[in-house]
C-alpha positions as CSV (number, residue, x, y, z in Angstrom):
1,M,79.4,99.3,85.9
2,T,78.8,95.7,86.3
3,S,81.1,92.9,87.0
4,A,81.2,89.8,84.1
5,E,79.4,86.7,85.5
6,T,81.3,83.7,85.0
7,S,79.0,80.6,84.8
8,E,78.0,79.5,81.6
9,K,74.7,79.7,79.9
10,P,71.9,77.5,80.8
11,G,70.7,75.3,78.0
12,K,67.9,73.3,77.5
13,R,66.9,70.7,79.8
14,G,68.4,67.2,80.3
15,G,71.8,66.4,79.1
16,R,74.4,69.3,78.3
17,S,77.6,70.4,79.0
18,R,79.3,72.7,81.4
19,G,82.3,74.8,81.1
20,R,85.0,73.3,78.8
21,G,84.2,69.7,79.4
22,R,84.5,69.6,83.4
23,F,81.0,68.4,83.6
24,K,78.4,66.5,81.1
25,G,74.6,65.5,82.3
26,P,71.8,67.1,84.1
27,W,72.8,70.5,86.4
28,P,72.1,70.3,90.0
29,T,69.7,73.4,89.2
30,D,67.3,71.0,87.1
31,A,66.5,69.1,90.0
32,L,64.2,72.2,91.5
33,G,62.2,72.4,88.8
34,I,62.6,76.4,88.9
35,D,63.1,78.7,86.1
36,R,63.6,82.1,85.1
37,G,60.4,83.8,86.3
38,D,59.8,81.7,89.2
39,T,59.4,83.5,92.6
40,F,59.8,81.7,96.1
41,D,60.6,83.2,99.6
42,V,63.7,83.0,101.6
43,V,65.2,84.7,104.8
44,L,68.7,86.7,103.9
45,G,71.5,86.0,106.1
46,D,74.9,88.1,106.4
47,L,77.4,89.6,103.3
48,N,80.2,87.3,102.2
49,Q,83.9,89.2,101.9
50,R,82.8,90.5,98.4
51,G,79.8,91.8,99.7
52,E,77.3,89.7,98.4
53,L,74.3,88.1,99.6
54,W,73.7,84.0,99.4
55,V,71.3,81.9,100.6
56,E,70.0,78.6,100.3
57,H,67.4,77.2,98.4
58,E,66.7,73.3,98.5
59,A,70.4,73.1,99.2
60,I,71.3,75.0,96.1
61,P,73.0,78.2,96.1
62,V,70.9,81.4,95.5
63,L,73.2,84.9,94.6
64,V,70.5,87.7,95.8
65,E,70.4,91.0,94.1
66,G,68.5,93.6,95.9
67,G,68.2,92.5,99.4
68,I,69.6,93.1,102.9
69,P,70.8,91.0,105.5
70,G,68.2,89.8,108.1
71,E,65.5,90.7,105.5
72,S,62.3,88.3,104.8
73,V,61.5,88.7,100.9
74,K,60.5,87.1,97.9
75,V,63.0,86.1,94.9
76,E,62.4,86.0,91.2
77,V,64.7,83.5,89.1
78,L,66.4,86.1,87.1
79,R,68.8,82.7,85.4
80,R,69.3,79.4,86.2
81,F,73.3,78.4,86.1
82,P,74.5,74.5,86.1
83,E,75.1,74.8,90.3
84,H,73.4,78.4,91.4
85,L,70.1,80.4,91.0
86,G,70.5,84.4,90.3
87,V,67.4,86.4,91.8
88,R,66.4,89.6,92.7
89,V,64.1,90.7,95.6
90,V,60.8,91.5,94.1
91,D,58.6,91.9,97.1
92,V,59.7,92.6,101.0
93,A,57.6,90.8,103.8
94,E,59.7,91.9,106.8
95,A,62.4,94.9,105.6
96,S,65.5,96.2,107.2
97,D,65.2,99.5,109.2
98,D,68.1,100.6,106.5
99,R,66.0,100.0,103.2
100,I,65.6,103.3,101.8
101,I,63.8,103.6,98.1
102,P,66.9,103.9,95.2
103,E,66.4,107.4,93.5
104,C,67.7,105.9,90.3
105,R,64.8,104.2,88.5
106,F,67.1,101.6,86.5
107,A,68.3,100.4,90.2
108,A,66.8,97.2,90.0
109,E,67.7,96.3,86.3
110,C,70.9,97.1,85.4
111,T,73.0,95.7,88.6
112,G,75.9,98.7,88.9
113,C,74.1,99.9,91.8
114,Q,73.8,96.9,94.1
115,W,73.1,99.0,97.4
116,Q,71.5,101.9,96.5
117,H,68.1,100.4,98.4
118,V,70.4,100.6,101.7
119,G,70.8,103.7,103.6
120,Y,74.6,105.5,103.3
121,E,75.6,104.7,106.8
122,R,75.2,101.3,106.6
123,Q,76.8,101.1,103.3
124,L,79.6,102.2,105.2
125,D,79.3,99.7,107.9
126,F,79.0,96.9,105.5
127,K,82.3,97.6,103.5
128,R,84.0,97.9,107.0
129,D,82.4,94.3,107.7
130,M,83.7,93.0,104.4
131,V,87.3,94.0,105.0
132,I,87.2,92.4,108.5
133,A,85.7,88.9,106.6
134,A,88.8,89.2,104.0
135,L,91.3,89.5,106.9
136,A,89.6,86.7,108.9
137,T,91.3,84.0,106.4
138,E,94.7,85.1,107.3
139,E,95.6,83.7,110.3
140,T,98.4,86.5,111.0
141,V,96.4,89.5,110.0
142,K,92.8,88.2,111.1
143,D,93.0,90.8,114.7
144,A,93.9,94.1,112.5
145,Y,92.5,96.8,113.3
146,V,90.3,98.4,110.8
147,L,88.7,101.9,111.2
148,P,85.4,103.0,110.2
149,T,84.8,103.2,106.6
150,L,85.9,106.8,105.2
151,A,82.8,108.3,103.8
152,A,82.7,110.1,100.2
153,P,81.7,113.6,99.8
154,Q,79.4,113.1,97.2
155,Q,76.8,109.9,97.0
156,L,75.5,110.2,93.6
157,G,77.5,112.1,90.6
158,Y,80.8,111.4,91.5
159,R,82.1,108.9,88.6
160,N,84.5,110.6,86.3
161,H,84.7,107.7,83.8
162,A,81.8,105.5,82.2
163,R,81.8,102.1,79.9
164,F,78.5,102.0,78.0
165,S,77.4,99.0,76.1
166,V,75.5,99.8,72.9
167,G,72.6,97.5,71.4
168,R,73.5,95.7,68.4
169,K,70.0,96.2,66.7
170,L,68.7,99.6,67.6
171,G,71.8,101.2,69.0
172,E,70.6,101.5,73.1
173,V,72.9,102.4,75.2
174,G,73.0,100.9,78.6
175,Y,74.7,98.7,80.7
176,V,74.6,94.6,81.0
177,N,72.9,92.8,83.8
178,A,75.4,91.2,85.9
179,I,73.2,88.4,86.3
180,T,71.0,87.6,83.1
181,R,73.9,89.7,80.4
182,S,71.5,91.5,78.5
183,L,71.6,95.0,77.9
184,V,69.5,97.5,80.2
185,P,68.7,100.6,78.1
186,V,69.7,104.0,80.4
187,D,69.2,107.6,79.9
188,R,70.9,109.0,82.4
189,C,73.2,107.0,85.2
190,L,72.9,108.4,88.7
191,L,76.4,107.8,89.6
192,M,78.0,110.0,86.6
193,D,79.1,113.3,86.6
194,D,76.3,115.8,84.2
195,S,78.7,115.7,81.4
196,I,78.7,112.6,81.5
197,N,75.1,112.0,81.4
198,E,74.8,114.5,78.3
199,V,77.1,112.2,76.4
200,L,74.7,109.4,77.4
201,K,70.8,111.5,76.3
202,V,72.6,112.4,73.2
203,T,74.1,109.0,72.3
204,Q,71.1,107.2,73.2
205,K,69.9,105.2,69.8
206,R,72.1,107.1,67.6
207,V,75.8,105.3,67.8
208,K,76.4,103.0,65.2
209,G,79.3,100.4,64.3
210,M,80.5,99.5,67.9
211,T,79.4,97.7,70.8
212,Q,81.2,100.0,73.4
213,F,82.7,103.3,74.4
214,S,83.8,105.1,77.2
215,V,83.5,108.6,78.4
216,R,85.7,110.0,81.1
217,V,85.5,113.5,82.4
218,G,87.7,116.0,84.3
219,I,85.4,117.1,87.3
220,G,88.3,119.4,88.0
221,T,88.9,120.8,84.6
222,G,85.8,120.3,82.6
223,D,87.3,118.1,79.8
224,R,86.0,115.1,78.3
225,L,87.2,112.2,76.8
226,I,85.2,109.9,74.6
227,Q,86.9,106.4,73.3
228,P,86.8,105.4,70.5
229,E,85.5,107.6,67.7
230,L,81.6,107.5,67.5
231,K,79.9,107.6,64.4
232,G,76.5,108.9,64.1
233,D,74.7,111.7,64.1
234,L,75.7,113.3,67.5
235,P,75.3,116.8,67.9
236,G,77.7,118.7,70.2
237,I,80.1,115.2,70.4
238,E,83.6,115.5,70.1
239,S,85.3,111.8,70.3
240,G,88.2,110.2,69.0
241,G,90.7,112.0,71.1
242,Q,93.7,110.7,73.3
243,H,94.0,112.4,76.5
244,L,92.0,114.6,79.0
245,R,93.1,117.0,81.7
246,E,92.3,116.2,85.6
247,S,93.2,118.6,88.4
248,M,93.8,117.3,92.1
249,L,94.8,119.6,95.3
250,G,95.6,122.4,93.0
251,R,97.7,120.2,90.4
252,E,96.6,119.4,86.7
253,F,96.9,116.2,85.2
254,R,97.3,114.4,81.7
255,V,95.6,111.3,81.5
256,A,95.7,109.1,78.2
257,G,92.6,106.9,77.6
258,S,94.7,103.9,77.9
259,S,95.9,104.9,81.6
260,F,94.6,104.1,84.6
261,F,93.2,106.9,87.1
262,Q,90.8,106.7,90.2
263,V,86.8,107.0,89.0
264,N,86.4,109.0,92.2
265,T,88.5,112.2,92.1
266,R,87.3,114.0,95.2
267,Q,87.5,110.9,97.0
268,A,91.1,110.1,95.6
269,E,92.3,113.8,96.8
270,Q,91.0,112.7,100.4
271,M,93.2,109.3,100.4
272,V,96.0,111.1,98.9
273,E,95.7,113.5,101.7
274,M,95.8,110.8,104.1
275,V,98.9,108.9,102.8
276,R,100.8,112.0,102.9
277,D,100.1,113.0,106.7
278,R,100.3,109.3,107.7
279,L,103.5,109.4,106.6
280,E,104.7,112.7,108.3
281,L,107.4,113.4,105.9
282,S,109.9,116.2,106.9
283,G,111.6,116.6,103.1
284,S,114.3,114.5,103.4
285,E,112.6,110.9,102.9
286,V,113.2,108.9,99.7
287,L,110.2,107.3,98.4
288,I,109.0,104.6,96.0
289,D,105.3,104.6,94.5
290,A,104.9,101.4,92.8
291,Y,102.2,100.4,90.2
292,A,102.3,104.5,90.0
293,G,100.2,104.9,87.2
294,V,100.3,108.7,86.0
295,G,102.1,109.5,89.2
296,V,99.2,110.5,91.4
297,F,100.9,109.8,94.8
298,A,104.5,110.8,93.3
299,V,103.7,114.1,92.1
300,L,101.3,115.2,94.8
301,L,103.8,113.9,97.4
302,A,107.0,115.3,96.1
303,P,106.8,118.7,97.6
304,Y,107.2,116.9,101.0
305,A,109.9,114.4,100.0
306,R,113.8,114.6,99.1
307,K,113.3,111.8,96.2
308,V,110.2,109.8,94.5
309,Y,110.6,107.0,92.4
310,A,107.5,106.4,90.4
311,I,107.5,102.7,88.8
312,E,104.8,101.8,86.2
313,D,104.4,99.3,83.2
314,S,102.4,101.3,81.0
315,P,104.3,103.3,78.3
316,S,101.3,105.6,78.1
317,A,101.3,106.0,81.8
318,V,104.6,106.6,82.2
319,A,104.5,109.8,79.5
320,D,101.5,110.9,81.1
321,G,103.5,110.6,84.5
322,E,106.5,112.4,83.1
323,R,104.2,115.4,81.8
324,N,102.5,115.5,85.3
325,G,105.8,116.1,86.9
326,E,106.8,119.0,85.1
327,G,108.8,121.4,87.1
328,L,109.2,118.6,90.2
329,D,113.0,118.0,89.9
330,N,113.1,115.2,92.3
331,V,110.6,112.7,90.3
332,E,111.9,110.3,88.5
333,M,109.6,108.0,86.4
334,V,110.6,104.4,85.9
335,L,108.9,102.3,82.9
336,G,108.9,98.8,83.9
337,R,107.3,96.3,86.2
338,S,107.3,96.8,89.7
339,E,108.5,93.3,90.5
340,E,111.4,93.8,87.9
341,V,112.5,97.1,88.9
342,L,112.4,96.8,92.9
343,A,114.6,93.9,92.2
344,E,117.3,95.6,91.1
345,F,116.9,98.6,93.2
346,D,119.5,98.8,96.4
347,S,119.7,102.2,97.6
348,H,117.9,103.4,100.8
349,V,114.2,104.0,100.8
350,D,112.3,105.5,103.4
351,A,109.0,104.7,102.5
352,V,107.0,102.8,99.6
353,I,103.5,103.0,98.6
354,L,102.2,99.9,96.8
355,D,99.2,100.3,94.5
356,P,98.5,97.5,92.5
357,S,95.5,96.6,90.1
358,R,92.5,94.2,91.5
359,K,94.9,91.2,91.8
360,G,97.2,92.7,94.2
361,C,101.3,92.7,94.4
362,H,103.4,90.3,92.7
363,P,105.0,87.9,95.2
364,D,108.3,89.1,94.1
365,V,107.2,93.0,95.0
366,I,106.6,91.5,98.7
367,E,110.4,90.1,98.1
368,A,111.7,93.2,97.3
369,V,109.8,95.5,99.7
370,S,111.0,93.5,102.9
371,R,114.6,93.3,101.4
372,L,114.5,97.1,101.0
373,A,113.1,97.3,104.6
374,P,111.6,101.0,104.6
375,D,110.4,102.5,107.6
376,R,107.1,102.7,106.1
377,V,104.5,100.9,103.8
378,V,101.6,102.0,102.5
379,L,99.3,99.2,100.7
380,V,96.5,100.8,98.3
381,S,94.1,98.1,97.6
382,C,90.6,97.6,95.6
383,D,90.3,93.9,96.2
384,V,89.8,92.7,100.0
385,E,90.9,89.2,99.2
386,S,94.0,90.1,97.0
387,M,95.1,92.8,100.0
388,A,94.5,90.1,103.1
389,R,96.7,88.2,101.2
390,D,99.1,90.8,100.7
391,L,99.3,92.1,104.2
392,A,100.3,88.6,105.3
393,A,103.0,88.2,103.3
394,L,103.8,91.7,104.2
395,V,103.9,91.1,108.1
396,A,105.5,87.6,107.7
397,G,108.9,89.7,106.6
398,P,109.9,92.5,108.9
399,F,106.8,94.5,109.1
400,V,104.2,95.5,111.3
401,L,100.5,96.1,110.2
402,E,99.4,99.0,112.4
403,E,96.0,99.6,110.8
404,I,93.2,99.4,107.5
405,Q,91.8,102.8,106.7
406,P,88.5,101.6,104.0
407,V,88.1,104.3,101.9
408,D,84.1,104.5,99.9
409,M,85.5,105.3,96.4
410,F,82.6,103.6,95.1
411,P,79.4,104.4,96.8
412,Q,76.4,102.6,96.3
413,T,78.2,99.8,95.5
414,R,79.9,96.9,97.4
415,H,83.1,97.9,96.1
416,I,85.5,99.0,98.4
417,E,89.4,100.8,98.2
418,N,91.5,100.2,101.5
419,V,94.6,101.8,102.6
420,S,96.8,99.9,105.0
421,F,99.9,101.3,107.0
422,L,102.7,99.2,108.0
423,R,105.7,100.0,109.5
424,Y,109.2,98.4,109.7
425,K,109.8,96.0,113.0
426,A,111.6,98.0,116.2
């Protein structure tokens, strides 16, 4: 739920080493005379392309949690890093009209919901702004048309997957604060499906012998998968399984614990339907689904195409995909890296779907897709910066970017999924 803070931990004042020997001596933040628990006033500017609020205090960068652009606030220092401060809003002198009271009592502490204090319509606007800001870093796509963000059917209770941390001493279960790196015990997470919260309630202070565990649920099936096997007095909790079943658009999918699956099942269904409609498949097309995971796009689009090749480098996901495609004789799961498989592919292709991890597409994938020159390319991205880079590479080849559809897969957070539609240059 939280992203890892990469800056180094503060030590004692005075000379110290910062980060693998890159810097020795006093930290730049030493000059502030500020440390954890101190407060000061700031006026908040715009979000950056990662959805973060940064300000400056006496020429030192400050990362602010819990604010909204334009507000005048008092912040408390949570942690002092070598070159910046991590702070949270503790008082609002001039509030934004978009500020609301978070429903979760842990919202100010756990940092998993960075935007639960922001009205939902404004969250959607912010996410579109993030996409536009990321595109502005690439000259060839800076003027791309970005549609309004597609709202999620549920703003709370939508997640089918949680990874909990466990306290070493008392067995508290919760999340790690992204700034302080301390554990925040929680007995309920409003982003999670009720079935996950049932596990959270039972496991609190009862889990032994581990530092983390994950819980997945099938929103459409009621299945629950808990890994690894939990130890302790946990009535009614079965753990240590290998797979769960999930249902999407009327079709059942098997998902191994190690296989990727979208955390928001209902919004993922909307995304698949959108891609299907935009591709305007007639039943005669050949599709490639690269970075295919357990074959969601491949399996759900197969009834509308002649042939679908699904490329995935995870053996467990390919095994899941083969099971998920049973009864569909036009789906072929291919085990291998997308860049290597596509480099050898020399058949006609009508459309390619690219759904890479956060780091984006391998350059050889872009090169291979450009060589194959399909009529349509769909790029599904969970990181705006790698998306902008990949789009710039695609339009440098034989493709034109038509538009980008932000999809709110992660309400209450600064994260955004995007679906970009490209066509072959006529």
